[in-house]
N, C-alpha and C positions, 0 to 999 in steps of 0.2 A: 062453668064456661070460662070464667076469668082464670081459673087454675090451669085449664087446658091451654089457654092463650099464652100464659107465662111459661108453661112447660115447652110449648112450641118455640117461643122466643129464645129460651135457653138453649134448645137444640140448634137453632140457627147460629148461635154465637160460637159453637164449636168450630175450631179452625178447619177440620176436614170437611164439615158441611159447607162452610163458606167456599172452600176450594172447589168442591163439586158444583156449587151454585154458580160461581163465576164462570166455570168452564162451560156449563150447559147453557148459559146466556149468550154464548158466542154466536150460535146460529140465529138468535132472535134479534139482536141489536144490529145497528148499521156496521158496515165493513170497518170503518175507522175506529170502532170501539174494540175490535177483535184483539189487537195486540195488548191493549190496556187490560182487558178482561183476563187474558192469558197471564199477564204480569201479576194482577191481583190474586189470581188463583195460585200462582207460584208462591207469593208471599204468605198466603194462608197455609199452604202446604209446608212452608218452612217452619211456621210456628207449631204445626202439628208434629213435625219430625223432631222437634226439640225434646219431646217427651221420651222418644226412643233413642235419640242420639245417633241414628243411622244415616242421616242426611238424605239427599235426593236419590231416588232409586232409578236404575236403568235396566231394562230387560234385554232379551236377545234382539227383539225388533228395534228397540231404541238405539242399540249399538250400530245397527245398519243405517238407521236414520242419521246418526251423527256422521257416519262415513259419507252419506249422500250430501249432507249440508257442507261438509268439508270439500267435496268434489265440486259442488256448485260454486263455492268460493274460489277454488282453483281456476275455474273458467274465466275469471276476471282477467287473467294474464293474456288470453288470446281472443277474447270476445270483441267483436266490432262495436258493441254497445256496452262497455264496461259498467256504466252507471246502472243500466237495466239489469245486468247480471248481478251487480252488488245488491240492488234493491230486492231481487228475487231471493238471493241467499239470506239477506237480512230478514225477509218475510218468513222464511222457513225457520231461521234461528229464533225469531221472536215467538212464533207460534209453537215452537218446540217446548216452550215453557209450559204449555197446557199438558203436553205429554208427561213432562217431568212431574208436574203437580199431581196428576191422577195416578201415575204409577207409584208415587210416594205415599199417597193417602189411602188408596184402595188396598189395604192390607188385611181385610177380613171379608168374609162372604156377605156379611150384613152391609158393609160399606159398598161393596161391589153392587149388590142388589139395589141399594139406594141410588147409586149413580145411574143404573139402568132405568129406574122409575122416573128420576128427574129428567133424563133425556126423552123418555116416552111422553111426559107431560109437555115439555117444550116443543117437541116435534109435532104433537097433536095441536098445540096452539098455533104454530106456524102454518100447519095444514088448514086449520080452521080459518085463519086470516085469508089464505088463498081461496078457499071455497066461498067465503063471504064476498071477497072481491069479485069473483066470477058471477055470483048471484046478483050483486048490485050493478055490475057493469053490463052483463049480457042479458040476464033474465029480466031485470027491472029497468035497464037503460040509463042508469045514473052515470054521469060523467065524473068518475073518480079515478085516481091514478092506479095503475096496476102494480106500482111499487109503494109499499106501505110507508117507507121512510122518506118518500120524495120531498115532503114538506121540510125535512131537515137537510136532506142530501142536496137540494137545490142551492142551499146557502153554504154548506160545508165543502162539498166536492170541488167547486171551482177554486178553492184555496190550495188544492194539491197540484203539484206539477206533473200530472199524468193525464192521459187522454182516455176517456171512458165513452164507449158507444152506448148511448141510452135512447135508442129510437123507440117509436111506438110499436107495441106487440099485438095490436088488434084485440082479439078475444083472449089471447094468452095472458096469464097472470104470473107475477113474480113474488108475491107475498112480501117477506122481509128482505128479499134479495134484490139485486139491481138488474137481473136478467132472468127471463123465464126458463132458459136452459139450465142456468146455475141453480135456480130453485129446484128444478126437477132432479138434478144431480145430487143436491144436498139431501133431498127427501129419500132418494134411493139408498144413500149411505146409512141413514137412520132407520129406514124401514125394517131391517132385520131385528133391531133392538126392540122396536115397538111391537112387532109380531111376536117375538119371544115373550115380552112382558105381558102381552094380552092373554096368554094362555098358561105360561109357566112361571111368572114372577112370584116371588115369595109372598107378596102382599095380596093374598087371594081376594080380599074385599075390594081391591081396586081393579080387578080384572074387567069389570063392566066399563069403568071409566077408561081403562087402557084400550079396550076394543073400540070405544068411541074415538079415541086418539088414532087408532089404526085406520078407521074409516076416513078421518080427516087427512091423514098422511096420504092414503091411496087417492082420495079426492084431489088433494093438492097436486100429486103427480099427474092425474088425469087432466086437470085444468092448466097445467104447464104446457100441454100439447107437445111435449118433447118425446119424439118417437124412440130415441135412445133410452130415455127413462122408462117408457112403456115396456121395452124389452127387458130392462133391468128388473122391473117389478114382476114381470112374468117369470123370469129365471128364479128370483127369490121365492116366489110362491111355489114354484116347482120343487125347489130344494126342501122347503118345509113340508110339502106334500109327500115327497119320497121318504122323508125322515119319519113320517107318520103314516106309513103305508097301510097299517091296520085300520085306520080311519079314513081310507081313501074315498069311500062312497060319501061319507058325511062332508068331507072337504070338497069333493067335486060338486056336490049339490050347493054348498056355500058359494063356491066360485061362480057357478052358473047363475045363481040368484043375484050375486053381486054384479055380474056382467049384464043381466037384464035391467038393472037399475042405472047403468051408465048412460049418461045423456048421448043422444044421437051424434052431436058434433065430435065427441071423444071417440066413439066407435068409428066414425068416418075417418078421423085422423089416424087411428090405429090401422085401418085397412089400407092406408096409403103407404105403408112401410115398403112395399115392393115397387111402388111407383117411382119413376125417375122425374121428379119435379125440379124446380129451380134450386131448392135446398140440397137435394141429393146430387144434382149435377154439379153444383158448386163444390160440394164435399169431394166428389170424384176428381175435380180439377185440383183441389188442394192436396189430396193424397198423391196425385201424380207429380205435382210440384215437389211435395215432401220427399218422394222417392229420389228425385234428381238431386235434391240438397244432400240427402244421405250419401249418395255416391261421391260427392265432393269432400265430405268430412265424416267418414264412416266411424272412426275410432273415438275422437273427442267431441265431435259436433261443433257447432258455432258458438256455444256458450249459452247459458240459461238467460231467460228474460223474454217477455212478450215482444219488446221492441225488435229483438233479433229475428224472431219468426215473422213478425208483421212486415218488417222491411224486406225480408226474402220473398214473401208472397206478393208484396207491392211491385217488386221487380218483375214478377210474372203477370202483372195486371190484375191481381186478386186482392181485394180489400177485406182481409180477415186477420184477426189478431193472433190466431193459433192454427194448428194443423187439424183440429177437429178429430183428433185421435190421440189417446195417451201414448200409445206405443210409438207412433211416428213423431210426436212432439218430444218424447224422451230421447229418441235417437238423433233428431235434428239438433236438439239443444246440447245433449251430453254424449252423443255417439253410442257405440255398442257398450261402452263402460257403464253408462247410466242405465241401460236396459238390463245389464247383468246385475247391477246393484238392486234394481227393483225385482228381478227374478228371485234373488236370494231373500229379499224382504218378504215376498209372497210365500216362499217356502217356509220361512220362519213362522208364518201364520197358519199355513195349510197343515203342516206336520202336527203341531199341537191340536189343531182343530179336529183332525181325523183321530188323533189319540183320544180325545174326549168323546168322540162318537162311539168308541169301543166301550165306554163306561155306561153307567145307568143313571137315571134320574136327572138331576139338575146339571151335572157335568156334561151329559150327552147333549142336552138341548143347548147349552152354551156353545158346544162344538158345532151344532147345526147352525146356530146364529152366526158364528165366525165364517163357516163355509158359505152360508147364504150371502153374507156381506161381500166376500171376495168374488163370488160368482156374479152377483148383481152389479158390483162396482166395475168389474172389468168388462161386463157386457155393455153397460152404459158408456164406459170409457172408450169403446171402439169407435164412438161417433162424436165424442167431445173431449175437452181437456179439463179434468176435474181439479186442477191445482192453480187456477187462474187468479184467485183472490185469497186474501187472508182468512176469510170465513171458511172457504172450501178446504184450505190447508188445515185450518184448526179442527174442523169436523173430522177430517181424515186422521189427524194425529190423536184425536180423542178415541177413535176406533183402535188405533195402534196401542194406546195406553190400555184399553180394555183387553186387547189380545194378550199383552204381556202380563197384565194383572190376573187374567183368567188362567194363564199357564202357571203362574206362581200359586194360585189358590187351589186349582183343581188337579194340577199335575206335579206340584211341589218343585217346580223349576225355580232355581234361585235367581235373584236379581243382584246387581252390583251397585255400589254407590257411585254417584257421578264423578267423584274425585278419583276413585279407582280407575274408571274408564278413561278419564282425561289424562291421568298421570302414569297409567300402565303399572301401578303399584298396588299390590294387595294390601288391604288394611286389616288390622286386628284391633281388638279392644283390650286396653291394659287394665290392671286391677283397680284403677281409679275411675274407670268408666269412660275414658277418653280414647277417641280413635287415633291410631298412629299408623304410620306406614311401615312396611317390612324393613326398610333400611334403618329404622330406629328401634326395632324390637330388642336388640341387644343392649340398648341404653337404659332399659327399665330396671329400676332398683328393687 
């Protein structure tokens, strides 16, 4: 027992393991820890990269992300709220560290599988916290907070010069997040990973544990009472079902059984998707207002930042921080240019995802996971804005790192060093093992 503990401790000391651990803790800990964890993950990745001398790695998706961050920063020049735009660009730049970290360290299938397993465990824990909150608050009637970190947030958040809407959410729960919709969005992003690992992960002995995590994630989505997240969950389940069509009967029986176990309040919420209640009618007003804003600034938008969209909506008498739609928010903030950037980004994931679908075994199911992620993410994003907080951006960038790492591992697509990308210079390795730029190749003796 002692030997196993020491062996496990030695594994944790490996830089790449620390990089993965810090990255996967981002969804679990409070929002203000997200940039710190991203930085710690990058530091650990730096030490891991020293053994190969290749530096930080950037894939095809990462290059598009860098273009998007640069475009966000460009918006400061014309934004009516330049501080908000700067803060948004800084948030993306800070959380981009977690993308760099994972793309750098996930250079083998074993490491890639480990990252997926770690995310599965963390997602399951977050879902369990949400389910526990619902049971304590609704089933047993205890007066506990729907926000797990409220005992810390109540002291820390007032120190930040930002406005956060933290009203009561009734029976809805937020788990380790500050809002029930944000909780649902985060779970939808991680659900494809948990689903994949529950049935296809390399650690077969952990499949039962992973399926428990899957139940907790699905339960968390259910108790967030976010109808957009419900639709995202259904679309993800549909993608995995179609990908395993030969087991369609077994899967349908499983889904029907799971549906019968869903509490009545959740089913009632799901059945109101077509109803025009206050939430839906407000979204329609927001979308109509967003369309008018787009007409005024179609190419470049008004500049990134919640303050920009919030102020625009307040002018229309609507008190909402964002457009409740990723597409509308992107165009309002960054115009058609931002939408085109994200369309290219999506293509950089879809194309390798479908290429993996044409393969067999592990590669095929990784492709299914990526396609399911995009399908669920964009379905949920039709009704909400999934980039509002550092944790949401960090979770999204973790998925982007997994997409680029999967392309490298299963499709042999190369990555570039960060220095190459930023300086536009191809690097080579000299006889002494040091990286040099092409402009100095002729100076080697």
